[in-house]
N, C-alpha and C positions, 0 to 999 in steps of 0.2 A: 167458319171462321173466314169464309169467303175463298176466292182463289187466289192463292200465292204460290209463285213459280216455286218449282222444288219441294213443295209441301209435303208429298210423301216421304221423298229423302228426309227431309227435316223432322218428322214425325218419328222415324225410325229411330232418332238420336234421344228421345225421351224414352227411357224405361217404365214400359206399361205398368210394372210392379210398382213403380215410385208415382203415379199419378192415382193408384188405386188408392194410396195410402193416404193420399191428400184430400182434404175435405172439397167438395166439388169445386167450391169458389177458388181456393188455392191452386187446385189443379188446373182450373182453366186458365188462370193467371199466368201460372208456372208455363204451360203449355203455349200461350201467347207470346210471351217475353221471348220463350225458346225460338217461335215460328219468326217472329219481326227481328229480333238481335242473336242469332246464333252465336254460339261460344266461340267459334273460330274468328269471328271477327274481332275477339278481344285479346288474341294469342299476341304476347310480347308488348301489351300497352304498358304493363305496371313497369316495367324494364325501361321503355320508353320515357315514362313521366318520371321515373328516376332520374335517367340521365340527363331530362331536360331541367329537372329541379335544381341539380348540384351548381349550373353556372349562373341559373338565375338567384338563387341564394349568395353566390359568391358577388354577384353584381350590387344586390341590395346591403351585403356587409359592406362593400366599397364605399358605397353611396353614404351610408351611416358615419363611416369614418371619415369621408370625406367632409361631409356637414358639421361635424365635430370639430374637425381642425378649423374649419371656415368659421364656425361660430366663436372659436377661442382664439382667434389668430392674432388678438393683442397680447397675448402671452408667447407668442412665439416671437425670438428674438435672433438678429442675425449674430454673426461672431464679432462683428464690430461693435453690436450694443451689449454685447455681453462684457467686453474690456472696459465699455463706458462704466457699466453696472459694478464691476470689479474696482474699478477706480472710485465710483462714489463709497462702495462699502468700505474701503481702506481709509477714505477721508473721514466717514462717520465714525469708525471705530476709533480715529484718534479723537473727533470730536467727544467722544462718550468718555476717554480717557481723560479729557479736559473738564470734564463735568461730572465727577465720581460718585456725587451724592444723589444723582437722580434716580427715580426708581427704574428696575430692569423691565417694566412693562414700558414706559415710555420710549426705549429703545426698539425693543422689541417690536412695538406695532407701528411707529413710526417708520422702522427700516421695511417693515412687511409692506406697507402702503407706498413708499417711495421706489423700492426695489422695482414692484410691480409695475408701476407708471414708467419708470426709467427704462425698461427692458422692453417696454411694450413696441411693436411696429406700427402698430396705428392707436389713436386714442378717441375715446369717445366722450371723455371728459376730462377737466384737469383734475390733479390730485390736491385737496385742501387739509391742512392741516390748523388746527386750532389748540393754542398755548393758552393757560390762564396761570397766574399768580396772585397770591397776596402782596402787600406792601413788601413785606420783607424779601421777596425775592423778585422785586421790578427788574434790578439791573441784571440780574442772572437770566431772566426769561429774554431780554433784549439781546444779552451776548449768545444765548444758546439758539434762540431761532435764528439770528442772524447767521449763526456757524452752519445749522442744516441748510439751510436756503444756499449758502455760498459753497458748501460740498455738493449741492443737486448741480447746481448752476457751473460749477467749476469743471465736474466729471463730464459735461457736455461743450466745454470749451466756452462757456458765458461767465457772465457775471450775474449776481442778482440785483433787483430793485427794493431800494427800501423807501416806505412812505409812513410819516410819522403822523399819526393823529393827534398828538399831545396839543392841546391848546386850539383845536378847531372847533370846538361845541359852540362858540359864542359868533362863529364867523357864519356868512350866509351860506345854508345849504346848498341852494343851486350852483354857486361860484366853487365851493369845496367839491361837489360831485363832479362839476366839468372839469377841475385841474386834476383831479385824481382820473378821471376817465383819460383824458389827454396824455398823463403820464404814462398810464398803464399799455395804453394802445401804441403809443409812440415806441415804446421800450421793448415790447413784446415782437410788435413788427420788425424792430431792429435785429430780434434775435435772442432777447435774453428770455430766459427759462425759468426764472424764480423770482418771485416777488414776496416781502414781508409788510404787512400792514400793522406798524406798531401802534398799540392802543387804540384799538378798533373803538372801544367804548367811549372815548371821547370825540368821535365824529358826529357832525349834527345828524340826527336819528334820519330824517328822509333822505340824506344823502347816501346812507349805506344802501338804499334799494339798488345803486349802481351795481351791486355785488351778484345781482341776478342776472347781468350780463355776464360775467366773468365767472360765476360759480356754478350756473345751471348745469343740471345732470345730462341733459340733450343737448342744448343750444347754447353751451358757452362759447364766447366769442373766440377764445384762445383754448384747446384743449391738449397742447403738448407742452403744458406749463404747471407749474405748482406754486400755489399759493399758500402761505404762512401767516395767521392771524393771531395776534395776541391781543389779550383782555387782560387788564389789571383790576383785580377786585378790590373793593374797600376795605376789606378785613386785613389786619395786622399779621396775621399767619393762619396757614390753613394746617387742620389735622391731618396727620399721615395716615398713609394706607387708605385712601377713601377710595371705596369702590370706582369705577367707569361710570354705571348709571347713575351713582350719587354727583360724581363731579360733573357729569354732563346737565343734569338738573339744576343743580347749584350755579354752573355758569348761566345756564338760558334763563333762570329765575333771576339774577341779577341784570343781566342785559336787557332782558325785557322790561323791569322795574326801571332801570336807568335811562331808557330810551323815552318810556311814557311818562316820567318825571320831568325829562328835559325839553319837552315840545310841548307846542300849541295843542289844545285838541282840534283832533279833525285832519291834521297834518299825516298821521300815521293811524294805523288800527292792527287788532290782534293778528288778523287775517295776513296783512303786509308782514308782519314781523315774524310770524309764524314760517311764512312761506320762506323768508330770508334767512331764518334758522336752518331750517330743512336742508339749504342750499350751502350753506359755510360750515356746519357742524358734523362733517364727515367722521372727523375723529377729534375728540377732544382729550389734551392731556394736561394734567397739573404740573407746574414747574416748582421745585423747593429751591429754598436759597443755597448758594454756594459763597462761604465768606470771603474767599477770594475775589471774587467779582463784584460782591456788595460793596467791598471795601475800594476796589480799584477800578472798576468798570471793564470795557471791552478792550482791553490794552494789547498792542500788537496786531499784527495783520491777519486777517482771516481769509482764508481760499475762496475765491468766487465773489468777495465784497469788496468794492473801491473805498481805501480810506485814505485819509491824510496823514501826515507824520506822527499826530499824536492818537491815532487808531478810530478819530471821529468819521460817521459816515458822511461822505460826499453826495451831492445830489440829491438829498432827500426832498420830498415836497413838502 
């Protein structure tokens, strides 16, 4: 074993009877370990490690909690934003009262999306809602979408922007794209917090690629705003109680078909349209007809929407 200081004293600490009961190899190993690492060197080691482990575990737990809240900081809201959210929910409840024949899920899903976005302290992307309706609910969809956008904007002390795509399908695509881009950029830079794009299906197909800029998941030009898009289908009426996946597929197929039929070959392709759809179709909701609005239109003032004395939209592009 060589010369080790205190070897004779250490040998005395290993019971001879124990060494006799072990195979020669194990006895040698046991004796070697006791000589090199006598047991008195480890007195108190377990209690020391235990005492050291408690604060380390506490620090790790604190770090995990901190990372969780940092990662979810968008869901944390200040007291001021809580009041804004409460105001929005009150106005949305009033809007729901004025449109009593809509599916409950329309209100439930739109409320969840807009409430989360409204109460966030920072935003990674805008909130995007898409409404679709058959011909028998055209006016209802217009009134409903502008009422929801108005409630969102009004809660933030602002007003909503409205752009109507009706009749623009025969216009120059680049010109339409530039006009919409200038309008949205100008209004959002001035502090507007919501916009409604009516009759999205009537915009020249290439011009709609502009919404890559405004609806992108990560690089949207304005992330603290909400955009509402409406699409008027060509059917006279829709079946009731359509599932959300079926509704989304129906609207998607309609829009893709319309855009491909309305443009010259080569100006658009499936990849571009699929990319556009993935950005604008965060939530697709079907709107049913409300007799009052189909007969009378959007009469009366709407909170957060500029109107003239006849209830018509002002400053629509």
